[in-house]
Backbone as a printed PyTorch tensor [residue, N CA C, xyz], in Angstrom:
tensor([[[ -44.3910,   23.6620,  130.3230],
         [ -45.3530,   22.9510,  131.0310],
         [ -45.0970,   22.2670,  132.4440]],

        [[ -45.5850,   22.6560,  133.7220],
         [ -45.4620,   22.1140,  134.8630],
         [ -46.0650,   20.9000,  135.1070]],

        [[ -45.3600,   20.2500,  136.3950],
         [ -45.6800,   18.8960,  136.4430],
         [ -47.4790,   19.0040,  136.7250]],

        [[ -47.8180,   19.7210,  137.5570],
         [ -49.1240,   19.9200,  137.6530],
         [ -50.1180,   20.0430,  136.5060]],

        [[ -49.4050,   20.7580,  135.4830],
         [ -50.2700,   20.5150,  134.2680],
         [ -50.1360,   19.4340,  133.4750]],

        [[ -49.2690,   18.9160,  133.3700],
         [ -49.0870,   17.3590,  132.8060],
         [ -49.9060,   16.3550,  133.7530]],

        [[ -49.6990,   16.3710,  134.7860],
         [ -50.6960,   15.5260,  135.6210],
         [ -52.1390,   15.6660,  135.0340]],

        [[ -52.5190,   17.0420,  135.0190],
         [ -53.9210,   17.3430,  134.6770],
         [ -54.4340,   16.4170,  133.3540]],

        [[ -53.0530,   16.8810,  132.5900],
         [ -53.4460,   16.3770,  131.0940],
         [ -53.4260,   14.8770,  130.8560]],

        [[ -52.5810,   14.2760,  131.7700],
         [ -52.8160,   12.8830,  131.6660],
         [ -54.1810,   12.2980,  132.3780]],

        [[ -54.6310,   12.8430,  133.3830],
         [ -55.6940,   12.6990,  133.6010],
         [ -57.0240,   12.9740,  132.8850]],

        [[ -56.8680,   14.0150,  132.2250],
         [ -58.1390,   14.2490,  131.1360],
         [ -58.0740,   13.0290,  130.0760]],

        [[ -56.8420,   12.8770,  129.5680],
         [ -56.7620,   12.0960,  128.3570],
         [ -57.0540,   10.3900,  129.1170]],

        [[ -56.9350,   10.0430,  130.3250],
         [ -57.4390,    9.0200,  130.7680],
         [ -58.6000,    9.0500,  131.0220]],

        [[ -59.5480,   10.1110,  131.3670],
         [ -60.6800,   10.1900,  131.3900],
         [ -61.3560,   10.2070,  130.0320]],

        [[ -60.7520,   10.6450,  128.9260],
         [ -61.3550,   10.6210,  127.4720],
         [ -61.2840,    9.1930,  127.1370]],

        [[ -60.2140,    8.3540,  127.3610],
         [ -60.1270,    6.8430,  127.1410],
         [ -61.4840,    6.0390,  128.0240]],

        [[ -61.6070,    6.4260,  129.0250],
         [ -62.6220,    5.8010,  129.9210],
         [ -64.0000,    6.2460,  128.7630]],

        [[ -64.1840,    7.7320,  128.4180],
         [ -65.3880,    7.8760,  127.6870],
         [ -65.2710,    7.2020,  126.4210]],

        [[ -64.3790,    7.0050,  125.9190],
         [ -64.1500,    6.2390,  124.5910],
         [ -64.5910,    4.7900,  124.3270]],

        [[ -64.1510,    4.4250,  125.5930],
         [ -64.3210,    2.7650,  125.9270],
         [ -65.5650,    2.6080,  125.9970]],

        [[ -66.2830,    3.5200,  127.0480],
         [ -67.8440,    3.3400,  127.0780],
         [ -68.5750,    3.6440,  126.1140]],

        [[ -68.2560,    4.5760,  125.1760],
         [ -68.8460,    4.7600,  123.7840],
         [ -68.9110,    3.7500,  122.7330]],

        [[ -67.7630,    3.3980,  122.6720],
         [ -67.6910,    1.8250,  121.9500],
         [ -68.5640,    0.7070,  122.2690]],

        [[ -68.1450,    0.3190,  123.8160],
         [ -69.1210,   -0.7100,  124.3740],
         [ -70.4010,   -0.2640,  124.1620]],

        [[ -70.7590,    1.0350,  124.3270],
         [ -72.5030,    1.0790,  124.1110],
         [ -72.7100,    1.0220,  122.5920]],

        [[ -71.9350,    1.2940,  121.7370],
         [ -72.2430,    0.8330,  120.5010],
         [ -72.1370,   -0.4290,  119.9990]],

        [[ -71.2380,   -1.2840,  120.6780],
         [ -71.3290,   -2.8070,  120.3470],
         [ -72.3830,   -3.0730,  120.9640]],

        [[ -73.0160,   -2.9640,  122.1180],
         [ -73.8570,   -3.9620,  122.9300],
         [ -75.0950,   -3.3530,  122.1000]],

        [[ -75.2900,   -2.1600,  121.5300],
         [ -76.4860,   -1.6570,  120.7670],
         [ -76.4180,   -2.6180,  119.3740]],

        [[ -75.7540,   -2.3030,  118.7430],
         [ -75.5290,   -3.1840,  117.3310],
         [ -75.6410,   -4.7240,  117.7070]],

        [[ -75.5090,   -5.4040,  118.7840],
         [ -75.5460,   -6.7600,  118.7740],
         [ -77.0270,   -6.8730,  119.1560]],

        [[ -77.6890,   -5.9820,  119.9690],
         [ -79.1550,   -5.9090,  120.2440],
         [ -80.0920,   -5.8500,  119.0430]],

        [[ -79.4330,   -5.1450,  117.9070],
         [ -80.4240,   -4.9870,  116.6980],
         [ -80.7350,   -6.0070,  116.0870]],

        [[ -81.7620,   -6.1260,  115.3540],
         [ -82.1920,   -7.2580,  114.6550],
         [ -81.1230,   -7.5510,  113.2400]],

        [[ -81.0920,   -8.6370,  112.9780],
         [ -79.9980,   -8.7060,  111.4530],
         [ -80.4840,   -8.2490,  110.2000]],

        [[ -81.4890,   -7.9260,  110.1440],
         [ -82.0970,   -6.8590,  108.8690],
         [ -81.5340,   -5.5750,  109.1270]],

        [[ -81.5000,   -5.0200,  110.3070],
         [ -80.9750,   -3.6290,  110.3470],
         [ -79.8360,   -3.1320,  109.7640]],

        [[ -80.1330,   -1.9780,  109.4550],
         [ -79.3600,   -1.4050,  108.4980],
         [ -77.5630,   -1.1970,  109.2690]],

        [[ -77.7310,   -0.7790,  110.8010],
         [ -76.5410,   -0.6430,  111.3660],
         [ -75.9780,   -2.1160,  111.5330]],

        [[ -76.7610,   -3.2980,  111.7060],
         [ -76.3730,   -4.5410,  112.0670],
         [ -75.3320,   -4.8060,  110.5820]],

        [[ -75.8980,   -4.7740,  109.4290],
         [ -75.0760,   -5.1020,  108.2980],
         [ -74.0050,   -4.4290,  107.9940]],

        [[ -74.0340,   -3.0710,  108.5860],
         [ -72.8270,   -2.3400,  108.4260],
         [ -72.0330,   -1.9670,  109.7800]],

        [[ -72.0280,   -2.9300,  110.6310],
         [ -71.4090,   -2.7120,  112.1450],
         [ -69.9580,   -2.3610,  111.8890]],

        [[ -69.2450,   -3.1610,  111.1910],
         [ -67.6680,   -2.5500,  111.2080],
         [ -67.4260,   -1.1290,  110.5990]],

        [[ -67.9350,   -1.1560,  109.7430],
         [ -67.9280,    0.2370,  108.9150],
         [ -68.5920,    1.3860,  109.7290]],

        [[ -69.3050,    1.2870,  110.4270],
         [ -69.9370,    2.0540,  111.7250],
         [ -68.8540,    2.4110,  112.6980]],

        [[ -68.5500,    1.4630,  113.2960],
         [ -67.6190,    1.2100,  113.9290],
         [ -66.1770,    1.9690,  113.7420]],

        [[ -65.5730,    1.9360,  112.6430],
         [ -64.8550,    2.6040,  112.1460],
         [ -65.0030,    4.0600,  111.8840]],

        [[ -66.0800,    4.4600,  111.6090],
         [ -66.3540,    5.7790,  111.6720],
         [ -66.6360,    6.4120,  113.0710]],

        [[ -67.1430,    5.5510,  113.8180],
         [ -67.1220,    6.0630,  115.4050],
         [ -65.4760,    6.2770,  115.8320]],

        [[ -64.6650,    5.1990,  115.3140],
         [ -63.2930,    5.1720,  116.0090],
         [ -62.5090,    6.7050,  115.2690]],

        [[ -62.8980,    6.7960,  114.2320],
         [ -62.1680,    8.2700,  113.4310],
         [ -62.8190,    9.3030,  114.2440]],

        [[ -64.1000,    9.6030,  114.4800],
         [ -64.7980,   10.2200,  115.0380],
         [ -64.2250,   10.7980,  116.6190]],

        [[ -64.1130,    9.4920,  117.4060],
         [ -63.5580,    9.8630,  118.5720],
         [ -61.9340,   10.3820,  118.5310]],

        [[ -61.3330,    9.4790,  117.6610],
         [ -59.9040,   10.1840,  117.3700],
         [ -59.6300,   11.5110,  117.0410]],

        [[ -60.4780,   12.0500,  116.5750],
         [ -60.6680,   13.3310,  115.8660],
         [ -61.0530,   14.2570,  117.1400]],

        [[ -62.0280,   13.8160,  118.0600],
         [ -62.2900,   14.5500,  119.3450],
         [ -61.2370,   14.4720,  120.2110]],

        [[ -60.7420,   13.6170,  120.0450],
         [ -59.4330,   13.1610,  121.0950],
         [ -58.2740,   14.3480,  120.8890]],

        [[ -57.8680,   14.4150,  119.7270],
         [ -57.2560,   15.5110,  119.0360],
         [ -57.6310,   16.9780,  119.6660]],

        [[ -59.0850,   17.3180,  119.2330],
         [ -59.6230,   18.3310,  119.4270],
         [ -59.0700,   18.8670,  121.0750]],

        [[ -59.3940,   17.7970,  121.9980],
         [ -59.3780,   17.7250,  123.2900],
         [ -58.0310,   18.2070,  123.4260]],

        [[ -56.9980,   17.4530,  123.0230],
         [ -55.6250,   18.0100,  123.0220],
         [ -55.0320,   19.2970,  122.8130]],

        [[ -56.0820,   20.0060,  121.3590],
         [ -55.9350,   21.0430,  121.2960],
         [ -56.1130,   22.2550,  121.9690]],

        [[ -57.2510,   21.9790,  122.7410],
         [ -57.8100,   22.8720,  123.6360],
         [ -57.0710,   22.7210,  125.0260]],

        [[ -56.4860,   21.6580,  125.2530],
         [ -55.7760,   21.3930,  126.8220],
         [ -54.4410,   22.0040,  126.5230]],

        [[ -53.9130,   21.6770,  125.3760],
         [ -52.3380,   21.9330,  125.2760],
         [ -51.7390,   22.4690,  124.1870]],

        [[ -52.7070,   23.0720,  123.7170],
         [ -52.4460,   24.0800,  122.2670],
         [ -52.0480,   23.0720,  121.2040]],

        [[ -52.5820,   21.8840,  121.0710],
         [ -52.0630,   21.1870,  120.1210],
         [ -50.6070,   20.3080,  120.2080]],

        [[ -49.9760,   20.3450,  121.4120],
         [ -48.8280,   19.7250,  121.4810],
         [ -49.1960,   18.2970,  121.7200]],

        [[ -48.5170,   17.4200,  121.4970],
         [ -48.7350,   15.8670,  121.2980],
         [ -47.5280,   15.3180,  121.9090]],

        [[ -47.7100,   14.6100,  122.8410],
         [ -46.5900,   13.6890,  123.3930],
         [ -46.6490,   12.4970,  123.6140]],

        [[ -45.8140,   11.6510,  123.7130],
         [ -46.2100,    9.9280,  123.4420],
         [ -46.8110,    9.6280,  124.9240]],

        [[ -47.0120,   10.3950,  125.9630],
         [ -47.6590,    9.9230,  127.1430],
         [ -49.1010,   10.0120,  126.6710]],

        [[ -49.6560,   10.8800,  126.0450],
         [ -50.8700,   11.1770,  125.7760],
         [ -51.7680,    9.8390,  125.0390]],

        [[ -51.1240,    9.1440,  124.0940],
         [ -52.0460,    7.9480,  123.5370],
         [ -51.8250,    6.8810,  124.7630]],

        [[ -50.7180,    6.7930,  125.5350],
         [ -50.4540,    6.0100,  126.5530],
         [ -51.6180,    6.2180,  127.3930]],

        [[ -51.8510,    7.3480,  128.0880],
         [ -52.5720,    7.7470,  128.8660],
         [ -54.1280,    7.3790,  128.3630]],

        [[ -54.4990,    7.3020,  127.1650],
         [ -56.0310,    7.0490,  126.4560],
         [ -55.9230,    5.9710,  126.4410]],

        [[ -54.8480,    5.0370,  126.1470],
         [ -55.1290,    3.3650,  125.9550],
         [ -55.2850,    2.5860,  127.5570]],

        [[ -54.9570,    3.5680,  128.1470],
         [ -54.8710,    3.1230,  129.7040],
         [ -56.2670,    3.3210,  130.4390]],

        [[ -56.5730,    4.5720,  129.7850],
         [ -58.1250,    4.9200,  130.2930],
         [ -59.1250,    4.0300,  129.2670]],

        [[ -58.9060,    3.6980,  128.4660],
         [ -59.9770,    2.2780,  127.5280],
         [ -59.5720,    1.0180,  128.3570]],

        [[ -58.3170,    0.6930,  128.8560],
         [ -58.2610,   -0.4040,  129.5620],
         [ -58.8160,   -0.2840,  130.9840]],

        [[ -58.3980,    0.8450,  131.3540],
         [ -59.1850,    1.0520,  132.9470],
         [ -60.7240,    0.5380,  132.9410]],

        [[ -61.3030,    1.1780,  131.6600],
         [ -62.7220,    1.2770,  131.5890],
         [ -63.1510,   -0.2550,  131.6400]],

        [[ -62.6110,   -1.2490,  130.5290],
         [ -62.8200,   -2.2410,  130.4290],
         [ -62.7780,   -3.1810,  131.8070]],

        [[ -61.7800,   -3.0010,  132.5180],
         [ -61.3140,   -3.6880,  133.6340],
         [ -62.4540,   -2.9840,  135.1020]],

        [[ -62.5210,   -2.1560,  134.9080],
         [ -63.2230,   -1.4680,  136.3620],
         [ -64.5010,   -0.8640,  136.4340]],

        [[ -64.6560,   -0.0970,  135.1700],
         [ -65.7150,    0.8600,  135.1090],
         [ -67.0480,    0.1080,  134.2020]],

        [[ -66.5910,   -0.7340,  133.2110],
         [ -67.6670,   -1.4710,  132.4990],
         [ -68.8450,   -1.8950,  133.2160]],

        [[ -68.7650,   -2.9500,  133.9650],
         [ -70.1560,   -3.1830,  134.9470],
         [ -70.7380,   -1.9020,  135.5110]],

        [[ -70.2710,   -0.8980,  136.2140],
         [ -70.9030,    0.4410,  136.4600],
         [ -71.8290,    0.9440,  135.2300]],

        [[ -70.6800,    1.3530,  134.3700],
         [ -71.6800,    1.8270,  132.9890],
         [ -72.7690,    1.2220,  132.3430]],

        [[ -72.6900,   -0.1980,  132.4510],
         [ -73.6540,   -1.3430,  132.0500],
         [ -75.0050,   -1.0670,  132.7580]],

        [[ -74.4880,   -1.1530,  134.0350],
         [ -75.6770,   -1.0160,  135.0340],
         [ -76.3750,    0.4530,  134.9170]],

        [[ -75.9330,    1.3190,  134.6340],
         [ -76.4030,    2.9600,  134.5960],
         [ -76.9470,    2.5960,  133.3570]],

        [[ -76.6030,    2.2690,  132.1500],
         [ -77.1680,    2.1300,  130.7870],
         [ -78.5140,    1.4900,  131.0070]],

        [[ -78.6440,    0.2600,  131.8080],
         [ -79.8420,   -0.4810,  131.9560],
         [ -80.7520,    0.4820,  132.5560]],

        [[ -80.1930,    1.0730,  133.6170],
         [ -81.4230,    2.1270,  134.4540],
         [ -81.8670,    2.8640,  133.2860]],

        [[ -81.0350,    3.7630,  132.6270],
         [ -81.3360,    4.7430,  131.4700],
         [ -82.2540,    4.4130,  130.7440]],

        [[ -81.8800,    2.8310,  130.2880],
         [ -82.9450,    2.1460,  129.4830],
         [ -84.2890,    1.9760,  129.8550]],

        [[ -84.2260,    1.4430,  131.0460],
         [ -85.7040,    1.0560,  131.6810],
         [ -86.3560,    2.2430,  132.3120]],

        [[ -85.5900,    3.4220,  132.9440],
         [ -86.1170,    4.3300,  133.3350],
         [ -86.9190,    5.5260,  132.2270]],

        [[ -85.8960,    5.6320,  131.2160],
         [ -85.9210,    6.7520,  130.5060],
         [ -86.5850,    6.3370,  128.7380]],

        [[ -86.0030,    5.7410,  128.3440],
         [ -86.1590,    5.1430,  126.8510],
         [ -87.3550,    4.2130,  126.6930]],

        [[ -87.3660,    3.1280,  127.6020],
         [ -88.6240,    2.3190,  127.6070],
         [ -89.8340,    3.1260,  127.9250]],

        [[ -89.8520,    4.0090,  128.6820],
         [ -91.2960,    4.6950,  129.0140],
         [ -91.3490,    5.4370,  127.7260]],

        [[ -90.6280,    6.1180,  127.2070],
         [ -90.7190,    7.0630,  125.7460],
         [ -91.3230,    6.2480,  124.9090]],

        [[ -90.5660,    5.1400,  124.2990],
         [ -90.8830,    4.1250,  123.3280],
         [ -92.3520,    3.6660,  123.6660]],

        [[ -92.7360,    3.2420,  124.9510],
         [ -94.0690,    2.8530,  125.1960],
         [ -95.1210,    3.9340,  125.0100]],

        [[ -94.8400,    5.2240,  125.1750],
         [ -95.7220,    6.2580,  125.1180],
         [ -95.9950,    6.4180,  123.4970]],

        [[ -94.9040,    6.3040,  122.8280],
         [ -95.0260,    6.2800,  121.1760],
         [ -95.6860,    5.2130,  120.5430]],

        [[ -95.7820,    3.9650,  121.2020],
         [ -96.2480,    3.0070,  120.8240],
         [ -98.1020,    3.1770,  121.1570]],

        [[ -97.9930,    3.8970,  122.3710],
         [ -99.5330,    4.0560,  122.5190],
         [-100.1510,    5.0300,  121.6240]],

        [[ -99.3990,    6.0730,  121.6850],
         [ -99.9920,    7.0540,  120.7790],
         [-100.0230,    6.5550,  119.0770]],

        [[ -99.2880,    5.4750,  118.6360],
         [ -99.4400,    5.0810,  117.4460],
         [-100.5390,    4.0400,  117.3690]],

        [[-100.8650,    3.0790,  118.3590],
         [-102.1480,    2.4950,  118.5250],
         [-103.2820,    3.0230,  118.4070]],

        [[-103.3840,    4.2320,  119.2540],
         [-104.6310,    5.0120,  119.2530],
         [-104.8820,    5.6100,  117.9140]],

        [[-103.9080,    6.0430,  117.2070],
         [-103.7240,    6.7540,  115.9160],
         [-104.3070,    5.6350,  114.9160]],

        [[-103.8700,    4.4590,  115.1630],
         [-104.1270,    3.1590,  114.5730],
         [-105.5770,    2.6510,  114.2600]],

        [[-106.1480,    2.5870,  115.4720],
         [-107.7140,    2.2870,  116.0970],
         [-108.2120,    3.1860,  115.2470]],

        [[-107.9850,    4.5520,  115.6780],
         [-108.8080,    5.6820,  114.9090],
         [-109.1090,    5.5350,  113.5830]],

        [[-108.0030,    5.3150,  112.8100],
         [-108.0600,    5.2750,  111.6900],
         [-108.9240,    4.0390,  111.0030]],

        [[-108.7260,    2.6020,  111.5940],
         [-109.5370,    1.7060,  111.4380],
         [-111.0630,    1.9890,  111.7960]],

        [[-111.2740,    2.6760,  112.9480],
         [-112.6920,    3.0420,  113.1350],
         [-113.2350,    4.0960,  111.8870]],

        [[-112.5740,    4.9010,  111.5100],
         [-112.9010,    5.7620,  110.5230],
         [-113.1530,    5.0190,  109.1570]],

        [[-112.4090,    3.9480,  108.6810],
         [-112.3470,    3.1500,  107.5850],
         [-113.6710,    2.1120,  107.8510]],

        [[-113.8460,    1.8150,  109.1720],
         [-115.2470,    0.8200,  109.2880],
         [-116.3200,    1.5990,  109.3350]],

        [[-116.2770,    2.9640,  109.3900],
         [-117.5540,    3.8150,  109.1650],
         [-117.6400,    4.0330,  107.6370]],

        [[-116.5600,    4.1600,  107.2590],
         [-116.7710,    4.7140,  105.7190],
         [-117.3620,    3.3470,  105.1510]],

        [[-116.6890,    2.1670,  105.2440],
         [-117.2310,    1.0140,  104.4320],
         [-118.6010,    0.3270,  104.9410]],

        [[-119.0860,    0.7070,  106.2840],
         [-120.6360,    0.8810,  106.5560],
         [-121.6440,    1.6500,  105.8120]],

        [[-120.9430,    2.5300,  105.4060],
         [-121.8730,    3.9490,  104.7010],
         [-121.8020,    3.4700,  103.3870]],

        [[-120.6980,    2.9210,  102.8530],
         [-120.5580,    2.3650,  101.4910],
         [-121.3700,    1.1410,  100.9770]],

        [[-121.5710,    0.3440,  101.9940],
         [-121.8750,   -1.0260,  101.8720],
         [-123.2170,   -1.1640,  100.8040]],

        [[-124.0560,   -0.3820,  101.0220],
         [-125.2490,   -0.6070,  100.1410],
         [-124.8540,   -0.3310,   98.4990]],

        [[-124.1870,    0.5390,   98.5980],
         [-123.0730,    0.8290,   97.0930],
         [-122.3840,   -0.2500,   96.8290]],

        [[-121.8970,   -1.0810,   97.6380],
         [-120.9630,   -2.0720,   97.1660],
         [-121.8070,   -3.0550,   96.6640]],

        [[-122.8660,   -3.2240,   97.0880],
         [-123.8440,   -4.5440,   96.6880],
         [-124.3660,   -4.1700,   95.3760]],

        [[-124.8580,   -2.9950,   95.1700],
         [-125.2100,   -2.3070,   93.9270],
         [-123.9810,   -2.6930,   92.9900]],

        [[-122.8520,   -2.0220,   93.3160],
         [-121.6260,   -2.3390,   92.4100],
         [-121.2540,   -3.4820,   92.0790]],

        [[-121.3330,   -4.4940,   92.9270],
         [-121.1370,   -5.6690,   92.7110],
         [-121.9870,   -6.3490,   91.8000]],

        [[-123.6040,   -6.1520,   91.9680],
         [-124.1780,   -6.8950,   90.8000],
         [-124.1150,   -6.6180,   89.7120]],

        [[-123.8840,   -4.7310,   89.5830],
         [-123.6880,   -4.2790,   87.9830],
         [-122.1440,   -4.8120,   87.3180]],

        [[-121.1200,   -5.2180,   88.3680],
         [-120.2550,   -5.4340,   87.7800],
         [-120.0120,   -6.9980,   87.2590]],

        [[-120.8350,   -7.8220,   88.0680],
         [-121.2990,   -9.3270,   87.4850],
         [-121.7390,   -9.2240,   86.0640]],

        [[-122.9040,   -8.4660,   85.9770],
         [-123.5450,   -8.0740,   84.4870],
         [-122.5750,   -7.8360,   83.7150]],

        [[-121.9030,   -6.6840,   83.9130],
         [-120.8940,   -6.2260,   83.2620],
         [-119.8110,   -7.1310,   82.6990]],

        [[-119.3130,   -7.8610,   83.6780],
         [-118.2960,   -8.7330,   83.5420],
         [-118.7140,   -9.8540,   82.5450]],

        [[-120.0020,  -10.3870,   82.9940],
         [-120.5920,  -11.5390,   81.8650],
         [-120.6630,  -11.2450,   80.5920]],

        [[-121.0590,   -9.8850,   80.4450],
         [-121.4360,   -9.4660,   78.9990],
         [-120.0800,   -9.0310,   78.0660]],

        [[-119.2840,   -8.2180,   78.4990],
         [-118.3780,   -7.8080,   77.9560],
         [-116.9690,   -8.4220,   78.7150]],

        [[-116.7970,   -8.7440,   79.7360],
         [-115.6980,   -9.1270,   80.2990],
         [-114.4680,  -10.3590,   79.7050]],

        [[-115.3900,  -11.1120,   79.0780],
         [-114.7370,  -12.2970,   78.5650],
         [-114.2190,  -12.1460,   77.0300]],

        [[-114.9130,  -10.9190,   76.3990],
         [-114.4380,  -10.4190,   75.0370],
         [-113.4330,   -9.2640,   75.1880]],

        [[-113.0870,   -8.6100,   76.2590],
         [-112.2660,   -7.6790,   76.0380],
         [-110.9720,   -7.8930,   76.0900]],

        [[-110.4390,   -8.8510,   77.1990],
         [-109.0100,   -9.2920,   77.1790],
         [-109.1140,  -10.8420,   76.6740]],

        [[-109.6690,  -10.8460,   75.6360],
         [-109.6060,  -12.2620,   74.9930],
         [-108.3270,  -12.2340,   74.2520]],

        [[-107.6610,  -13.3090,   74.2710],
         [-106.3260,  -13.4770,   73.5760],
         [-106.5480,  -13.9450,   72.1030]],

        [[-105.9990,  -13.4930,   70.9200],
         [-106.0570,  -13.7690,   69.7520],
         [-105.2870,  -14.7140,   69.4690]]])
């Protein structure tokens, strides 16, 4: 392996470290923002461990693609330095970009689905009120019939012995 190839592999491992740091940071910020009753909030440690395992497997897959499976001591050092580079330099930038994506992309989608849900809910309420209006004369008749039936038989049917 030439020096140029080693340098490129170190840069790739540092980049993967930055991405691992960004993914874990995004996971932590997201789980912190969830309600305490949420499934992910209750199992945060387990979910984070699963994410670390998946990211580790992805890192070894990257190593397999780039170096043919060769592993050297410089690879984890490069990835850890990438994670530290993310923590020291890129974290404010990634969080800013995350807020932009949240406000520009995700919030309008959520607002759209809430709007559709409210229209659907109001439509169901309208249909239910029309049905109740149509059935209101029958309801009055049924109430009178039920009160007569209950006064004659209701007390003796469920009487305790």
